[in-house]
C-alpha positions, 0 to 999 in steps of 0.5 A: 521486487521487495517484500516490504516488512513492518509498521512505522510511524512518519511526519508529513511535512507542509509540502506533502512530504515524509521521510521514508523510515530507515527500516523500510529503506534498508529493505529496499537497498539496491532496488529502484527508488521509484514508487508509485502511490494509488488510492486503496479501493478496500479503506480510506488509505493510500497504496505505496508500491515499489515501482517494479512491484507495480509494473509486475501487478499491472502486468498481471492484471493485463493478462488476466482482464479482457481489454474488450470488457467494459468492466474490466477495462474500468478495473484496469483504470481504477487499479492503475490509477497511480502517480510515480514519485521518487526519493529525493536526496533527503529519503523523502517522498512526496503524496500528491495533493488529491491523495492526500486530500483522500485520507485526510490527513494532518501530520501523523502517518502510519506505514503499514506493510501488506508485504507486496505494498504499504499502506499509508494511514492517517494516524487517528484513521489508523488508531480508530479502525484498530479499536473495532473488536474482531477476533482475527484468531477466529477469522483466520481459522475460518478461513486458512484453518482448512488449508493446513487441515487438508495439507495435513491429510 
């Protein structure tokens, strides 16, 4: 299972394919070149998982969620709804049509790492999101500052 790091910019061709950037491909050397693309439940983007990472994620969800709970089954259904895609001989991945429509992209994409997976953003949507003024230093301190303070005690 690879840890994916970086932010990369790609172009989508008329067939819905984009070339996986070399910087990302190098992080996957020796890994299975199958991926899973699923819609994000948090934002207007898609998530690109390595197959192994997605398989581990679903296994963890199945372990944590109750298969006899209606709400847990709905949650599992939503979180496991992805498409398996494979790199072609030119290192391109196809974004399925219904998922391309979800992010309303024309040609320019941003691939943004979250560690476990990459988010696929339409460039304009991502740019607009970054115009929102947020003081992350304050938010990180509020959320994580107490963790480092507790470790120092």
